[in-house]
N, C-alpha and C positions, 0 to 999 in steps of 0.2 A: 504494500500500500504506500502511496505517496504521503509524505509528511505534511502536516498542517503549516501553512504559510505564517511566518512570524511578522506581525505588523505592530509598530510602536505608535502610540498616540502621544505626541508631544503636547502636554498641557501647558499653555502659556498664560493662563490667568483663570479667573473664576467669575461667574455671573453675579448679578445682583442678589443679595441675600434673600429677598422675598421670592424671587424666581427659583432659587436653589432649594428653598424649603418645600416648594410644591412640585417642581418639575425636574429636580436634579441639576447637575452641573454640566459643563461643556462636554466632558469625556463621556458622560452617560448618553448624550444625544448622538454622539458619533458611534458608540457601541451599538446603539439601537439601529443605526442606518447601515453599518458595515455588515459584511457577510458573517453568518454564524460559523462558517468553515475556516475562518481565520483565527489564529492564536493571538489575541490582542493583549498588549501590555501598555499601561498608562505610565508615563514618566513625567513628573512635574518639574519641567526645566525652569519655570519661574522661581521655584523653591531652591533651585541649584542641584537637583538630582541629575545624574548622568545617564544618558541612554547608551553608553558604551560606544563601540565603533559603528559607523553607519552600515558597514557590510555585515554586521550581526543580524540585520533585519532584511526581510523580503519586501517590506513596504513601510512607508513613513507618512503619517498624517499629522498636520499641525493645526491646532485649534485657533479660534479667535481669542481676543484678550481685550480688557479695558485699557491696557497699556498702549503706549505710542511707540512705534518703531523708531521714529526720529529722536526719541529721548536717548536711545543707544544705551540702555541699561546693560550692566555687565553680563547678566544671564542671557539677555537677548542677543548681544553681540557674539557671545560664545556659541549660542545656538545657530546663529547665522553662519559662522565659520564651519560648524558641523554640517549644516545643510549644503554648503558649497562642496564639501568633501563627498557627501552623499550623491549629489548630482554628478560629480566627477566619476564616482564608482558605478553610476547608472542604476542606483537603487530607486525604484518608483517612489515618487513624492507627490503628495496632494496637500496643498496649503489652502486654508480657508480664512478669509478676512485678514486678521493679523498675520496668520500663516502665509497668506498670499503676498502680503506686503513684505514680510520677513524673507521669504524666498526670493522675491525680486531684489531686495536690498542685498542679500547674500551674494547675488550674482552680478551686482553692479548697477541695479536700477536706482531710480530716484524716488524717495518716499517723503510725503509731507501732507499737511492739511489741504483738503480740497478747497480751491479758491472760492467755491460757492457754498461751503459749509457742509452740513450733515445730509446724508442720504439714509432714510429709514422708512420701513414699511414694505409692502409688496409692490414690486415693479417688474417691468418687462425687460428681459435680456434678449438682445439680438445677436445671433451667431453670424460670424463672418465666413467668407468662402473657405478659408483654410480649415475651419472646423469640420467640413464635409469629409476630409481625409484624415482627421485626427483620431488616434486610437481610442480616446476617451469620449469625444463629443460626436463622432460620426453617427449618423442616423437620428440624431435628435432634431426636433422641429426647429425651423429657422428662428422662431421667437417663442419664448416661454416665460412664465412667471417665476419669480424668485423672491426670497425674503432677504432684506438688506438692513444693516444698521452700521454705519461707520462715519467717522469724521476725517480720517486720513485715507490716502489713496496712493496707488502707484502712479506717480506723476510722469515717470519716464520708464519704459520697459528696459530690462537688462539687454546687453548686446546679444544679438542672435535670437531673441525671443520671438515667438510666433503669436500674434494677437488672434484670439479665437472668438471673443465676445465683448460686447459693449452695451451700455444702456444710454438713455437720453441724457442722463446726468453724468455718467461715469464712462469715459472712453476705454478704460482698461478693466473690464469685468472678468476676463479670463485669458490666460496665456499659457503657453508651453515653452519650456527650454529644453533643448536636447531631445532625447527619445522618450523620456518618461517622467518628467517633472512638470507638474501643473499647479497653477495658482488660480483661485476664484475669489473675487471680492464678496460675492453673495454667500448665503448660508444654506447649503443643502441639508444641513442637520436640523434646521429649525422647522417645527410644525407651525401651522397658522396660529395655534394657541400660544406658543412661545413668542411668536411675533407680536401678538396682541399684548402679552404680558410686558414685553419690552416697551411698547408704545405707552402703556399705562404708567410704567415707572418713569419714562422719559417726558411725560406730558408737561410738567412745569417748565422744563428746559426748552421743549419744543415751542411752547408759547412765547418764551423770551426770544427765540430765534425766528419769530414770525412764521412758524409752521403751524398747521392746524391739526392738532392731535386727534380731534374727533373725525375729521375727514380721512386722515391716515388710517385710523382704526376701522372706519366703515369700508375702506378699500382693501383691507386684508382678506386674502383668500388662500386656499391651499396651493402649494407649488409642487405637484407630484413629479413633474419632469426634472426640475432641479434636484429633487431628492434622489433620483435614480443615479446621480453621479457617484454616490457613496458605494452603491452596489456595483456600478460599472468599474470603479477603481478596484474594488475587491476582486472582481472577475479578472482584471488585468494582472493583478498580483498572483492570483491562483494559477493563471495560465503560465506565467513566467516560472513558477515553481514546478509545475507538472509538465 
């Protein structure tokens, strides 16, 4: 029998306390969306825990975080260097939100605050022509809904990166570097209930930012296509092992 693929979830932060109490934390949402056939390990890099060598793993997933990549915290910079090694070793990588930005930063991209402020809620992602032949995105609809919440963005892609998706607000929603390293700004691990919980917590801030929390809440809907990316990444990892 073939062995189970070893995938590490790099935990780069924790969600709001009220959401954690009712819905669990970042790693729980990824565990739910990834394949049951993977041997999953959570490593809290924000706390300083070490994931070992990149080649110890068959796949790497990087969570979101309330931290900011541009702050260049010691743990974040160490993780960025580790990710650059992982990409060099051709270990499959899937970074989400902070993970997307950290992957881009690790490979020479430009990260900072979006000039138009925060993007949050359910929005449409538009796939670009290169996505049609991408191992992760091929056969997905040209447009699909996704859950989003971020203030920082990938302002400039890393050298050699292939742009795969964008939104009206965010030009760099998805990219690939090399054969098997992907970043997505949106949250495939979010359910619509989690997205609503975020908007409820963020409501006072959104109002001060001239955003309409009630309208954003009313526009939240499930994003099943975006959620398939976790299973798709799982399948790619399993294919590489077997």
